[in-house]
KEDRENKE-346881 format. One record per atom (N, C-alpha, C, CB): residue number from 1; residue in one letter; z, y, x. Coordinates in Angstrom, 3 decimals. Glycine has a CB too. Layout:
N
seq  type  w  v  u
NUM  a  Z  Y  X
...
This chain:
89
seq  type  w  v  u
1  m  0.003  -1.217  0.816
1  m  -0.007  -0.018  -0.005
1  m  -0.052  1.290  0.850
1  m  1.235  -0.017  -0.910
2  a  0.315  1.106  2.117
2  a  0.278  2.301  2.985
2  a  -1.110  2.897  3.064
2  a  0.760  1.957  4.390
3  n  -2.140  2.087  2.909
3  n  -3.501  2.560  2.909
3  n  -3.762  3.537  1.805
3  n  -4.438  1.425  2.803
4  i  -3.249  3.217  0.569
4  i  -3.424  4.120  -0.535
4  i  -2.722  5.472  -0.298
4  i  -2.908  3.475  -1.799
5  r  -1.506  5.353  0.197
5  r  -0.690  6.549  0.516
5  r  -1.435  7.412  1.518
5  r  0.715  6.146  1.084
6  d  -1.894  6.795  2.578
6  d  -2.662  7.571  3.571
6  d  -3.952  8.205  3.055
6  d  -3.002  6.691  4.713
7  l  -4.622  7.467  2.189
7  l  -5.830  8.034  1.588
7  l  -5.497  9.220  0.722
7  l  -6.567  6.989  0.770
8  k  -4.451  9.139  -0.074
8  k  -4.042  10.256  -0.905
8  k  -3.613  11.475  -0.027
8  k  -2.881  9.814  -1.840
9  k  -2.957  11.243  1.078
9  k  -2.645  12.297  1.968
9  k  -3.844  12.906  2.605
9  k  -1.744  11.829  2.977
10  d  -4.776  12.126  2.999
10  d  -6.064  12.627  3.548
10  d  -6.786  13.482  2.558
10  d  -6.968  11.477  3.965
11  i  -6.863  13.034  1.302
11  i  -7.517  13.815  0.274
11  i  -6.814  15.165  0.116
11  i  -7.531  13.048  -1.059
12  n  -5.516  15.140  0.029
12  n  -4.732  16.352  -0.162
12  n  -4.909  17.329  1.068
12  n  -3.214  15.969  -0.363
13  y  -4.785  16.810  2.287
13  y  -4.887  17.629  3.412
13  y  -6.279  18.256  3.629
13  y  -4.499  16.854  4.561
14  v  -7.327  17.445  3.442
14  v  -8.654  17.915  3.669
14  v  -9.017  19.042  2.686
14  v  -9.630  16.764  3.559
15  l  -8.815  18.713  1.415
15  l  -9.171  19.703  0.385
15  l  -8.225  20.914  0.426
15  l  -9.133  19.051  -1.018
16  g  -7.010  20.678  0.710
16  g  -5.986  21.820  0.829
16  g  -6.387  22.709  1.952
16  g  -4.502  21.291  1.087
17  d  -6.821  22.141  3.092
17  d  -7.252  22.976  4.258
17  d  -8.493  23.762  3.917
17  d  -7.526  22.096  5.512
18  i  -9.371  23.183  3.147
18  i  -10.593  23.929  2.787
18  i  -10.242  25.132  1.906
18  i  -11.608  23.002  2.049
19  i  -9.378  24.925  0.975
19  i  -8.955  26.002  0.039
19  i  -8.264  27.092  0.869
19  i  -7.972  25.443  -1.107
20  e  -7.371  26.693  1.808
20  e  -6.744  27.663  2.622
20  e  -7.722  28.427  3.520
20  e  -5.715  27.010  3.431
21  a  -8.698  27.761  4.005
21  a  -9.749  28.408  4.835
21  a  -10.524  29.441  4.005
21  a  -10.738  27.334  5.415
22  v  -10.803  29.174  2.727
22  v  -11.442  30.137  1.896
22  v  -10.624  31.433  1.806
22  v  -11.669  29.554  0.531
23  y  -9.311  31.265  1.650
23  y  -8.484  32.470  1.568
23  y  -8.448  33.240  2.845
23  y  -7.101  32.121  1.178
24  i  -8.460  32.539  3.975
24  i  -8.458  33.176  5.301
24  i  -9.789  33.912  5.572
24  i  -8.206  32.111  6.402
25  v  -10.888  33.234  5.198
25  v  -12.193  33.900  5.430
25  v  -12.310  35.150  4.521
25  v  -13.394  32.895  5.148
26  e  -11.853  35.007  3.297
26  e  -11.948  36.173  2.405
26  e  -11.075  37.304  2.897
26  e  -11.553  35.796  0.977
27  a  -9.895  36.982  3.348
27  a  -8.980  38.034  3.835
27  a  -9.552  38.724  5.111
27  a  -7.565  37.418  4.140
28  a  -10.159  37.900  5.976
28  a  -10.709  38.421  7.179
28  a  -11.902  39.392  6.920
28  a  -11.135  37.273  8.055
29  n  -12.611  39.066  5.857
29  n  -13.837  39.880  5.499
29  n  -13.606  40.872  4.407
29  n  -14.969  38.978  5.069
30  n  -12.368  41.043  3.984
30  n  -11.982  41.949  2.899
30  n  -12.730  41.639  1.578
30  n  -12.253  43.402  3.323
31  k  -12.848  40.341  1.265
31  k  -13.582  39.907  0.069
31  k  -12.641  39.068  -0.791
31  k  -14.874  39.092  0.450
32  q  -11.387  39.416  -0.912
32  q  -10.505  38.587  -1.749
32  q  -11.001  38.455  -3.220
32  q  -9.089  39.184  -1.736
33  g  -10.986  37.219  -3.681
33  g  -11.377  36.988  -5.005
33  g  -12.900  36.964  -5.288
33  g  -10.756  37.980  -5.804
34  s  -13.663  36.722  -4.228
34  s  -15.106  36.707  -4.457
34  s  -15.541  35.498  -5.278
34  s  -15.846  36.720  -3.131
35  k  -16.684  35.680  -5.992
35  k  -17.143  34.622  -6.812
35  k  -17.538  33.381  -6.026
35  k  -18.268  35.091  -7.613
36  e  -18.081  33.549  -4.850
36  e  -18.454  32.425  -3.971
36  e  -17.217  31.676  -3.508
36  e  -19.254  32.926  -2.749
37  g  -16.169  32.360  -3.194
37  g  -14.920  31.773  -2.770
37  g  -14.276  30.992  -3.901
37  g  -13.978  32.844  -2.266
38  e  -14.289  31.575  -5.122
38  e  -13.746  30.899  -6.272
38  e  -14.507  29.637  -6.619
38  e  -13.735  31.818  -7.437
39  k  -15.842  29.695  -6.376
39  k  -16.632  28.484  -6.629
39  k  -16.269  27.361  -5.707
39  k  -18.092  28.775  -6.498
40  i  -16.063  27.732  -4.425
40  i  -15.672  26.689  -3.476
40  i  -14.320  26.101  -3.805
40  i  -15.655  27.236  -2.071
41  i  -13.365  26.945  -4.185
41  i  -12.012  26.482  -4.540
41  i  -12.055  25.591  -5.790
41  i  -11.068  27.695  -4.779
42  d  -12.847  26.032  -6.788
42  d  -12.965  25.210  -7.984
42  d  -13.600  23.857  -7.701
42  d  -13.766  25.936  -9.028
43  s  -14.585  23.827  -6.809
43  s  -15.209  22.562  -6.374
43  s  -14.207  21.701  -5.643
43  s  -16.426  22.828  -5.472
44  a  -13.358  22.245  -4.788
44  a  -12.388  21.484  -4.053
44  a  -11.372  20.930  -5.011
44  a  -11.725  22.329  -2.980
45  i  -10.937  21.666  -5.972
45  i  -9.962  21.178  -6.993
45  i  -10.584  20.083  -7.810
45  i  -9.492  22.327  -7.929
46  s  -11.766  20.258  -8.196
46  s  -12.450  19.241  -9.024
46  s  -12.625  17.943  -8.251
46  s  -13.829  19.757  -9.499
47  t  -13.016  18.099  -6.970
47  t  -13.179  16.926  -6.101
47  t  -11.828  16.220  -5.886
47  t  -13.792  17.345  -4.733
48  f  -10.798  16.964  -5.711
48  f  -9.453  16.366  -5.582
48  f  -9.122  15.575  -6.822
48  f  -8.376  17.452  -5.344
49  d  -9.325  16.147  -7.983
49  d  -8.967  15.425  -9.209
49  d  -9.783  14.163  -9.359
49  d  -9.161  16.311  -10.432
50  d  -11.058  14.215  -9.107
50  d  -11.922  13.069  -9.211
50  d  -11.553  11.953  -8.267
50  d  -13.309  13.473  -8.972
51  l  -11.257  12.334  -7.030
51  l  -10.916  11.290  -6.013
51  l  -9.538  10.710  -6.284
51  l  -10.959  11.881  -4.564
52  i  -8.602  11.468  -6.746
52  i  -7.248  10.895  -7.065
52  i  -7.401  9.917  -8.249
52  i  -6.183  12.060  -7.427
53  v  -8.195  10.262  -9.225
53  v  -8.405  9.333  -10.328
53  v  -9.009  8.029  -9.840
53  v  -9.299  9.959  -11.386
54  k  -9.956  8.131  -8.906
54  k  -10.550  6.900  -8.363
54  k  -9.554  6.104  -7.543
54  k  -11.763  7.230  -7.507
55  v  -8.726  6.778  -6.804
55  v  -7.726  6.044  -5.945
55  v  -6.704  5.339  -6.891
55  v  -6.952  7.071  -4.920
56  n  -6.374  5.955  -7.996
56  n  -5.336  5.367  -8.861
56  n  -5.877  4.325  -9.841
56  n  -4.643  6.463  -9.638
57  k  -7.182  4.163  -9.787
57  k  -7.806  3.156  -10.726
57  k  -7.271  1.766  -10.422
57  k  -9.390  3.154  -10.603
58  r  -6.861  1.015  -11.420
58  r  -6.192  -0.263  -11.184
58  r  -7.138  -1.484  -11.371
58  r  -4.992  -0.386  -12.130
59  d  -8.087  -1.411  -12.195
59  d  -8.898  -2.595  -12.513
59  d  -10.105  -2.690  -11.583
59  d  -9.366  -2.554  -13.985
60  i  -9.851  -2.945  -10.356
60  i  -10.885  -3.033  -9.326
60  i  -10.877  -4.446  -8.728
60  i  -10.659  -1.952  -8.211
61  e  -12.025  -4.989  -8.525
61  e  -12.117  -6.345  -7.958
61  e  -11.941  -6.316  -6.471
61  e  -13.450  -6.994  -8.301
62  n  -12.671  -5.496  -5.756
62  n  -12.612  -5.414  -4.322
62  n  -12.003  -4.120  -3.935
62  n  -13.970  -5.572  -3.702
63  r  -10.687  -4.071  -3.779
63  r  -9.966  -2.822  -3.513
63  r  -10.364  -2.243  -2.134
63  r  -8.429  -3.067  -3.574
64  k  -10.612  -3.072  -1.128
64  k  -10.940  -2.524  0.217
64  k  -12.213  -1.760  0.190
64  k  -11.046  -3.630  1.257
65  s  -13.269  -2.284  -0.432
65  s  -14.526  -1.628  -0.485
65  s  -14.503  -0.386  -1.380
65  s  -15.557  -2.583  -0.949
66  h  -13.660  -0.448  -2.398
66  h  -13.497  0.663  -3.357
66  h  -12.846  1.869  -2.585
66  h  -12.582  0.205  -4.626
67  f  -11.802  1.621  -1.776
67  f  -11.140  2.660  -1.068
67  f  -12.073  3.194  0.076
67  f  -9.788  2.134  -0.512
68  k  -12.806  2.289  0.609
68  k  -13.816  2.774  1.676
68  k  -14.801  3.695  1.028
68  k  -14.613  1.558  2.369
69  g  -15.256  3.405  -0.131
69  g  -16.215  4.289  -0.866
69  g  -15.601  5.642  -1.209
69  g  -16.689  3.604  -2.171
70  v  -14.305  5.607  -1.616
70  v  -13.579  6.847  -1.877
70  v  -13.500  7.699  -0.593
70  v  -12.152  6.534  -2.417
71  r  -13.129  7.023  0.498
71  r  -12.996  7.755  1.740
71  r  -14.355  8.395  2.209
71  r  -12.449  6.805  2.821
72  e  -15.446  7.638  2.007
72  e  -16.772  8.138  2.316
72  e  -17.134  9.296  1.438
72  e  -17.794  7.052  2.178
73  e  -16.794  9.223  0.160
73  e  -17.032  10.304  -0.779
73  e  -16.232  11.590  -0.336
73  e  -16.615  9.847  -2.235
74  l  -15.006  11.360  0.085
74  l  -14.169  12.506  0.551
74  l  -14.885  13.120  1.726
74  l  -12.688  12.055  0.958
75  e  -15.371  12.366  2.662
75  e  -16.005  12.888  3.870
75  e  -17.289  13.677  3.514
75  e  -16.334  11.723  4.847
76  k  -18.072  13.114  2.549
76  k  -19.356  13.785  2.130
76  k  -19.000  15.100  1.448
76  k  -20.224  12.858  1.138
77  q  -18.111  15.052  0.477
77  q  -17.747  16.249  -0.324
77  q  -17.126  17.314  0.614
77  q  -16.725  15.865  -1.493
78  g  -16.245  16.847  1.530
78  g  -15.623  17.747  2.479
78  g  -16.667  18.504  3.339
78  g  -14.672  16.961  3.374
79  k  -17.631  17.778  3.800
79  k  -18.702  18.365  4.641
79  k  -19.461  19.365  3.786
79  k  -19.682  17.252  5.216
80  d  -19.793  19.042  2.566
80  d  -20.528  19.981  1.674
80  d  -19.726  21.279  1.467
80  d  -20.817  19.306  0.286
81  l  -18.404  21.119  1.209
81  l  -17.579  22.289  0.946
81  l  -17.472  23.099  2.242
81  l  -16.160  21.878  0.412
82  i  -17.364  22.486  3.398
82  i  -17.313  23.205  4.644
82  i  -18.575  23.985  4.906
82  i  -17.059  22.266  5.763
83  e  -19.725  23.377  4.546
83  e  -21.019  24.128  4.730
83  e  -21.013  25.346  3.865
83  e  -22.266  23.245  4.381
84  q  -20.531  25.222  2.584
84  q  -20.476  26.378  1.680
84  q  -19.544  27.450  2.296
84  q  -19.968  25.944  0.239
85  l  -18.387  26.945  2.860
85  l  -17.429  27.872  3.414
85  l  -18.002  28.636  4.581
85  l  -16.191  27.148  3.835
86  n  -18.809  27.949  5.426
86  n  -19.430  28.628  6.567
86  n  -20.418  29.699  6.131
86  n  -20.133  27.620  7.455
87  k  -21.086  29.468  5.000
87  k  -21.996  30.505  4.470
87  k  -21.266  31.695  3.899
87  k  -22.886  29.922  3.407
88  l  -19.994  31.451  3.515
88  l  -19.161  32.502  2.919
88  l  -18.788  33.507  3.995
88  l  -17.881  31.904  2.259
89  g  -18.507  33.087  5.212
89  g  -18.042  33.925  6.258
89  g  -19.166  34.526  7.030
89  g  -17.159  33.183  7.147
């Protein structure tokens, strides 16, 4: 079960860091509350919710491959959000 706990922590840390980075970039550029920043934050929150639902899903035949897929999705979504963040700054 430590794998599930670690995966949940990874999801929380990655997406939390992206949200924090949005606030830092906006503050550095004097653009607090920009629509682009809000869009990135909303996407991060939505991704968080979706991934946590997938992690908590109980009726799975192959748990190992399911969690691997969730981790890969986190990586892909994280990269997409970081690319959007880089365009913000």
